C-alpha positions in Angstrom: 21.8 2.3 94.7 18.2 2.5 95.8 16.9 5.9 94.8 13.9 7.9 95.8 13.1 10.6 93.3 10.6 13.1 94.6 9.4 15.1 91.6 5.9 16.2 90.6 6.8 16.6 86.9 6.2 13.1 85.5 8.0 13.8 82.3 11.2 14.6 84.3 10.7 11.4 86.3 10.2 9.3 83.2 13.3 10.8 81.6 15.4 10.1 84.7 14.0 6.6 85.0 15.7 5.7 81.8 19.0 7.0 83.0 18.6 5.2 86.4 17.9 1.9 84.5 21.1 2.3 82.5 23.0 2.5 85.9 21.1 -0.5 87.2 19.8 1.5 90.1 16.6 0.7 91.9 14.6 3.9 91.4 11.3 4.7 93.1 9.2 7.9 92.5 7.0 10.1 94.6 4.9 12.9 93.0 4.0 15.0 96.1 5.5 15.8 99.4 3.1 13.7 101.6 3.6 10.6 99.5 7.4 11.1 99.6 7.5 11.3 103.4 5.3 8.2 103.7 7.5 6.2 101.2 10.6 7.2 103.0 9.3 6.4 106.5 8.2 2.9 105.4 11.8 1.8 105.0 14.1 4.7 106.1 17.3 2.6 106.2 16.9 1.2 102.7 17.5 4.4 100.7 20.9 5.3 99.3 20.0 8.6 97.7 17.1 11.1 97.5 16.6 13.7 94.8 14.1 16.3 96.0 12.2 18.9 93.9 11.7 22.1 95.8 8.2 22.9 94.4 5.8 20.1 95.3 2.1 19.7 96.0 1.3 18.8 99.6 4.4 19.4 101.6 7.0 21.4 99.7 10.6 20.3 99.3 11.9 22.2 102.3 9.3 20.6 104.6 10.0 17.1 103.1 13.7 17.6 103.7 13.0 18.6 107.3 10.8 15.5 107.9 13.4 13.2 106.4 16.2 14.6 108.5 14.1 13.9 111.6 14.5 10.3 110.8 17.9 10.1 109.1 20.8 12.5 109.4 22.9 10.7 106.8 20.9 9.8 103.8 22.1 12.0 100.9 19.6 14.6 99.6 20.1 16.4 96.3 17.6 19.2 95.9 16.4 20.0 92.5 15.2 23.6 92.1 14.2 26.1 89.5 15.1 28.9 91.9 18.6 30.1 91.2 19.1 32.4 94.2 21.5 32.1 97.0 18.8 32.5 99.7 16.8 29.5 98.4 20.0 27.4 98.1 21.1 28.2 101.6 17.6 27.6 102.9 17.6 24.2 101.2 20.9 23.3 102.8 19.7 24.5 106.1 16.8 22.1 105.9 19.1 19.2 105.3 20.0 19.0 101.6 23.6 17.9 100.9 23.6 19.7 97.5 21.4 21.3 94.9 21.1 21.1 91.2 19.4 24.0 89.4 16.7 23.3 86.7 16.9 22.9 83.9 19.6 20.3 84.4 21.5 17.8 82.4 20.6 14.2 83.4 24.3 13.2 82.9 25.3 16.0 85.3 22.7 14.8 87.9 23.9 11.2 87.6 27.5 12.3 88.0 26.6 14.3 91.2 24.8 11.3 92.6 27.7 9.0 91.9 30.1 11.4 93.5 28.1 11.8 96.7 27.6 8.1 96.9 31.3 7.4 96.5 32.1 10.0 99.1 29.6 8.5 101.6 31.0 5.0 101.1 34.5 6.4 101.7 33.4 8.2 104.9 31.7 5.1 106.2 34.8 2.9 105.5 37.1 5.5 107.2 34.8 5.6 110.2 34.8 1.9 110.5 38.6 1.8 110.3 38.9 4.5 112.9 36.6 2.6 115.3 38.6 -0.6 114.8 41.8 1.3 115.4 40.6 2.8 118.6 39.4 -0.5 119.9 42.6 -2.3 118.9 45.1 0.3 120.0 45.2 0.8 123.8 47.5 3.8 123.3 44.7 5.8 121.7 43.3 7.7 124.6 40.7 10.1 123.1 39.8 8.9 119.7 40.0 12.3 118.1 41.4 12.7 114.6 42.1 16.4 115.2 42.9 17.7 118.6 44.5 21.2 119.0 43.5 21.5 122.6 40.9 24.0 121.7 39.3 22.2 118.7 38.6 18.5 118.7 37.1 16.3 116.0 36.2 12.6 116.1 35.4 10.9 112.7 34.0 7.7 114.4 31.3 9.6 116.4 31.0 12.4 113.8 31.4 15.0 116.6 33.4 18.3 116.7 34.0 20.5 119.7 35.2 24.0 120.5 36.5 23.7 124.0 34.0 21.5 125.8 31.1 22.6 123.6 30.0 20.4 120.8 29.2 22.2 117.5 25.5 21.4 117.2 23.6 19.7 114.4 26.3 19.2 111.8 25.1 17.7 108.6 27.3 15.1 107.0 28.6 17.5 104.4 29.3 20.2 107.1 31.2 17.7 109.1 33.3 16.6 106.1 34.0 20.2 105.2 35.1 21.0 108.7 37.3 18.0 108.9 39.0 18.7 105.6 39.8 22.3 106.7 40.8 21.4 110.2 43.0 18.5 109.2 45.4 21.0 107.7 45.3 24.2 109.8 46.2 27.4 108.1 46.3 25.8 104.7 44.2 27.7 102.2 41.7 25.6 100.2 40.2 26.9 97.0 36.6 26.3 96.3 37.6 23.9 93.5 39.8 21.9 95.9 36.9 21.7 98.5 34.5 20.5 95.8 37.0 17.8 94.8 37.9 16.7 98.3 34.5 17.0 100.1 32.0 16.4 97.2 34.3 14.5 94.9 33.3 16.8 92.1 35.5 18.0 89.2 34.0 20.3 86.6 30.4 19.2 87.5 30.6 21.2 90.8 29.2 24.6 91.6 31.3 26.9 93.7 28.2 28.4 95.4 27.6 24.9 97.0 30.8 25.5 99.0 29.9 29.0 100.0 26.4 28.0 101.1 27.8 25.2 103.3 30.5 27.5 104.7 27.9 30.0 105.7 25.8 27.5 107.6 28.9 25.9 109.2 30.0 29.2 110.5 26.6 30.0 112.0 26.8 26.7 113.9 30.4 27.3 115.1 29.4 30.8 116.4 26.8 29.2 118.6 29.5 27.7 120.8 32.6 29.8 120.3 34.8 32.1 118.2 35.0 31.7 114.5 37.7 29.3 113.3 37.0 29.3 109.5 38.5 32.3 107.8 37.9 33.6 104.2 41.1 34.3 102.2 39.8 36.8 99.7 40.2 35.8 96.1 41.4 32.3 97.0 39.2 30.3 99.3 39.0 29.3 103.0 41.2 28.1 105.8 40.9 26.7 109.4 42.8 28.7 112.0 42.3 28.3 115.8 45.8 29.5 116.7 45.8 31.6 119.8 42.5 30.2 121.0 42.4 28.8 124.5 39.9 26.7 126.4 38.1 28.8 128.9 
């Protein structure tokens, strides 16, 4: 992988550089927000992963994430933050981060998170390619939707999801994957641990609050275009249920 680590603490960068070298990853470092945006914009299609500190000189991490997302909707961003509050985590996700790791962190844990996200992204890209090929080769496929209940529709090839005729707006890669996982098995209850494993490819490295923060943002986007279809099953997890919904 080609990594851009945006971190103003040079001792942290130097430490992670050694771990990146062991993985044979091509790591580059930016030490303030303005430098980071410039480095990314020089070759935006070349980066496989970004780690982003929240507290930066120049542009802060939130602003950097926002600038990067203007150019790329898909490059994975892991936010590194010393702030361990739900509001900061949700705000980071809102500005485009795929996940967060709270400082102080274990380098091994960060590496594991990065590998998991990269594996998942490669799997999603491969699946989308297969779906595109299947649609083009199979004349019996009329709409290209992986999930179609009449009210809810989802297309993995185009990464679009609809309630009725209204597209759910501005879904991040992880929000789309989360919605697809839930909608592919309507009414099945998924625990947070299951969602971490299936959407993030995490096992014990995962944090359940990551799931909750993504669900919160996903629900807000769904409610912009229609009734809520993601339900909380208290003490267990979440499920997708659009039964009884009708297209207006």
